[in-house]
C-alpha positions as CSV (number, residue, x, y, z in Angstrom):
1,M,-10.2,2.6,-14.9
2,A,-10.8,-0.2,-12.4
3,I,-7.8,-1.1,-10.3
4,D,-6.9,-4.2,-8.4
5,K,-6.5,-3.2,-4.7
6,L,-4.5,-6.3,-4.0
7,K,-2.0,-5.1,-6.6
8,V,-1.9,-1.7,-5.0
9,M,-1.2,-3.4,-1.6
10,L,1.6,-5.5,-3.1
11,S,3.1,-2.5,-4.8
12,F,2.8,-0.4,-1.6
13,M,4.5,-3.1,0.4
14,R,7.3,-3.5,-2.2
15,E,7.9,0.2,-2.2
16,V,8.1,0.3,1.6
17,N,10.5,-2.6,1.5
18,D,12.6,-0.6,-1.0
19,G,12.6,2.4,1.3
20,N,10.0,4.5,-0.7
21,I,6.7,5.8,0.5
22,P,4.3,6.1,-2.4
23,N,1.1,8.2,-2.3
24,A,-2.4,7.9,-3.6
25,S,-1.8,10.1,-6.7
26,E,1.0,7.8,-7.9
27,Y,-1.6,5.0,-8.0
28,G,-4.3,7.1,-9.5
29,I,-6.7,6.4,-6.6
30,E,-8.5,8.6,-4.1
31,N,-6.8,9.3,-0.8
32,W,-9.5,7.4,1.2
33,E,-8.8,4.3,-1.0
34,Y,-5.1,4.6,-0.4
35,W,-5.5,4.9,3.4
36,D,-7.9,2.0,3.5
37,I,-5.3,-0.2,1.8
38,V,-2.5,1.1,4.1
39,E,-4.6,0.5,7.2
40,A,-5.5,-3.0,6.0
41,C,-1.8,-3.8,5.6
42,Q,-1.2,-2.6,9.2
43,D,-4.3,-4.4,10.6
44,E,-3.1,-7.6,9.0
45,G,0.4,-7.2,10.6
46,L,2.1,-6.8,7.2
47,I,3.6,-3.3,8.1
48,K,4.3,-1.4,11.3
49,G,4.8,2.2,12.1
50,A,1.9,3.8,10.2
51,N,-0.1,6.3,12.2
52,F,-3.5,7.8,11.4
53,T,-5.6,10.7,12.4
54,K,-9.3,9.7,12.1
55,G,-12.5,11.8,12.4
56,G,-16.1,11.9,11.6
57,K,-18.9,9.5,12.4
58,S,-17.3,6.7,10.6
59,H,-13.8,7.3,12.0
60,Q,-12.5,7.7,8.5
61,I,-8.8,8.3,8.1
62,L,-8.2,12.0,7.6
63,I,-4.4,11.9,7.3
64,G,-1.8,9.3,7.7
65,F,1.8,9.5,8.7
66,L,4.1,6.9,7.1
67,E,7.6,8.0,8.2
68,G,9.3,5.0,9.7
69,T,6.8,2.5,8.2
70,K,8.5,-0.9,7.7
71,L,7.5,-4.3,6.6
72,T,7.1,-6.9,9.3
73,V,8.4,-10.5,8.9
74,K,4.9,-11.5,8.0
75,G,4.9,-8.7,5.4
76,M,8.2,-10.0,3.9
77,E,6.8,-13.5,3.8
78,Y,3.6,-12.1,2.1
79,L,5.7,-10.4,-0.6
80,H,7.8,-13.6,-1.0
81,N,4.7,-15.8,-1.4
82,N,3.3,-13.4,-4.0
83,S,6.5,-13.0,-5.9
84,A,4.9,-14.4,-9.1
85,S,2.5,-11.4,-9.2
86,M,5.5,-9.1,-8.6
87,K,7.6,-10.3,-11.5
88,T,6.0,-7.9,-13.9
89,Y,6.1,-5.0,-11.5
90,K,8.6,-2.3,-12.7
91,G,8.1,0.3,-10.0
92,L,6.0,3.5,-9.6
93,K,6.9,5.0,-12.9
94,E,4.9,2.3,-14.7
95,I,2.4,1.5,-11.9
96,R,-0.8,2.6,-13.8
97,E,-0.1,0.2,-16.6
98,W,0.4,-2.6,-14.1
99,L,-2.7,-2.0,-12.0
100,P,-5.7,-2.5,-14.3
101,F,-7.6,-5.7,-14.1
């Protein structure tokens, strides 16, 4: 099943905003895909507080620590500006139905 990584990002940010920290298996994606999305959120200034341990030649994320991760004001604005996409989002329980293209 192909997933829309932008939807994963929006869902992740919404869950963080609601005080939840989802994981890769809840989205049905590989860990490396999940960490790439989380790192992109932080690189863009949408979240803060995520920490990563990287390794290997490509400096791939081996493990991430999300305790204390929060949305920034920019992240809150991003969620607000994409609220139309979030109207059909019902939470992690139904995430796999929401994610496909």
